[in-house]
N, C-alpha and C positions, 0 to 999 in steps of 0.2 A: 154749299160748302166749298170753299176754294180748294183747288188742287194744290198739293205740296210737291216741291221738287224732291228728288230722291234723297239728297243729303239731309234735308230738313225732316222728311218722313222718317228716316233712320234715327235721327236724333230724338224725335218724338217717341218713337218706339222704345229707344233705350231708356228714356226717362220714365215712360209708362211702366216698363218692366221693373225698373228700380223701385218705383212706388208700390207695385204689386208685391214685390219681394219683401218690402218692409211692412206693408199693411195687410197682406193676405189676399186671397182670391175673391174677397167680398167686393173688390173694385170691379165694376161692370162697365164695359164700353158702350154705353147708350148714347143718347143725343141730348144736348143742352142748347139753349138759345143764347146767342151772342148779339149784343147791340152793335149797330154800325152808326146810326144817327139817333140822338136823343133830343127830343123837344119837350115843351111843357105839356103837350097833349098827345104826343105820339112817339113811340120808340120803334124803329125799324131795324131789322137785322137778319140773321140767318141761323140755321141749325148747324151745329158742328159735333163731331164725335167727342165723347167725354175724355178720351185718352189725350187729345190735344190740350184740353183745359188742364188736365192733371200735369202734363209736361210743363205747361207754363207756370203752374203753381210750384212745381218742383224746382224750376229754374226761371225765375221771373224775367231775367234779361233776354229770354227768348221772345218776349213780347214784340220786340222790334221786327221779328220775322213772322210770328203768328197773328199778331194784332187782335187777340181775343179779348173782348169786354163782356165776360159772362154775366148774364142777367140773373139775379137771385131775388127772391121775395124774403122779406124779414118782417115777421109779425110783431106788433106791440100789443100784447094781450093785456087789456086793462079791466080789472074786476073791482068789486067793492073794497077788497082788501089791499089792492096794489097792482103792481106790474110784474109780469112773469119774466124771470131770467133763468137761463140754463147754462150749465158749464159743459163745454165740449170735451170729449175724451182726449186723453193725451196722445192717442194714436190716430186722431182724425186727420184727414188729408188737408184740411184747411182750418186755420185758427185753432190749432190743437191746444187744449187746456184752458182756453179763454172763456170768460163769462160773456154771454150775449143775450140780447132780447130774443125771446123764443116764441114761435118756431122760426126756422129759416131754411132755405134750400134753393138750389138752382131751378130755373124754369125748364121743365121737360115736356115732351110731346103730349103728356096727359092734360096739359093746360090749353091745348088747341081747341078753339071753338068751331062750330059747324061751318062758319064762313072762312075758316083758315087763319083767323086772327088769334092772338094770344090772350087768354083770359087770366090775368094775374090774380084775381080774387079766387078763381078755381084752384090755382097753384097754391095760394095761401091756405085754402081749405084742406088741400091734400096734406100739406106739411103739418097743419094743426092736428089732423087725425093720426098721421103716422108718428109724429114726434112727441106729442103731448097726450094722445089718446082721447082727444076732445072732438066731438062731432060739430060740424059747422052750424048745425041748427041751434047750438048753444050760444052762438054769437049774435048779439043784437044788431050790430052794424059793423061794416068793414069798409075802409076807405084808404086808398093810397095817398100819401101826403108828402113824401120827399124821397129823393134818390141820392145815394152817396157812391162815388167811384173810388175804390181803394187806389192810392197812389202807386203802390208797388205791384200788386197782383192784377189791378184793373178789373176786379170783380165789381159789378154795379149792383148795389143792394137797394131795392125798392121797398121803403118802409110802408107797411100797411097797418093802420090803427084798427084793432079789433076789440070792440067793447062787449063785455059779457056780464051776466048777473051771477056767474058762478063764484062761490066763495073760495078762498085759498085752500081750505081743506078738500073741497071737491076737485079742484084742479090737481092738487098733489095726489089725490086718490086715483084720478083718471090716469095720471102718468105712471103711477106704480103698477096699475092693473094692465096697461096696454101701451107700450111704446117701442120704437125701433132701436133704442140704444144710442140715439144721437146725443142725448143729455144724460149723464150719470146722476146729476143732481139738479133739482129745481129749487128756486127761491122766489117767493112772492114778496116784493118789497113795496111798502107803502110809499106813496108819492112823497110824503114829508121826510122819509128816510133815505131817499135815493142818493143825495149828496154824501151821507154818512157811509152808505154801502159802497159807493164809488171810491171813497177814500180808503175804505177797508180793503178792497181788492186791488187798488192801485192799477198797475199796468196790465192786470189780468182781465180788464174789460175791453171787449173788441171796440176798435175805433169807430165803426159805423154806429154802434149802440150809443156811444158817448155823443156823437153828432146828432142822432135822432132825438135823444133826450134834451140836448141843448136847444134844438129847433122847437121843441115843445115848451121850452122855458123851465124845464125841471132839473137842469144841471148846468152849472156855470161852464163857460167855454174852456176854462183852464182847470176844471176839476178832474 
């Protein structure tokens, strides 16, 4: 984690405290992984403190000084009845109020493999359990397929297709029974209805979700 000069560190702290004042003490200054070099088979980077990422999300133009490209996993849970979407709370630190493919979350130290590398599937499994209440043993297969870097925040979302035999009713019941509050509402949208759903919610769909769906051929580029 690079050292910060005193002025930048003070600015990061100011933005961090501003976010905590708005969102409450639930913001915890842990560690998240940030990409430095991204290739087709390998991503390298470093761990940084979460408060730096929050500062950059609060004030994106600070990217020129922090240079953080936070790596996140974004699951595309596909079941017999369709694809899982979740709506983020209005008070979320990132993409507040938007619909996105669920689950999703920053890569944290829990994803570290014994050899020191990052296991993105392990991170995806953790997000699945925490945000949807679904155990990873209910996933038939999981495979990373695309990465999208947000032009403003520079968050890098790694899409992971997760196929399951769970029906929509089972997924919704698991979420109702056990979730961390990351999504107030879930919807299971049939593949044939994705374009209609996208038109229905308009600009309320997160950009990376649109791009992932387009990459799969399930949503037109301009939808």
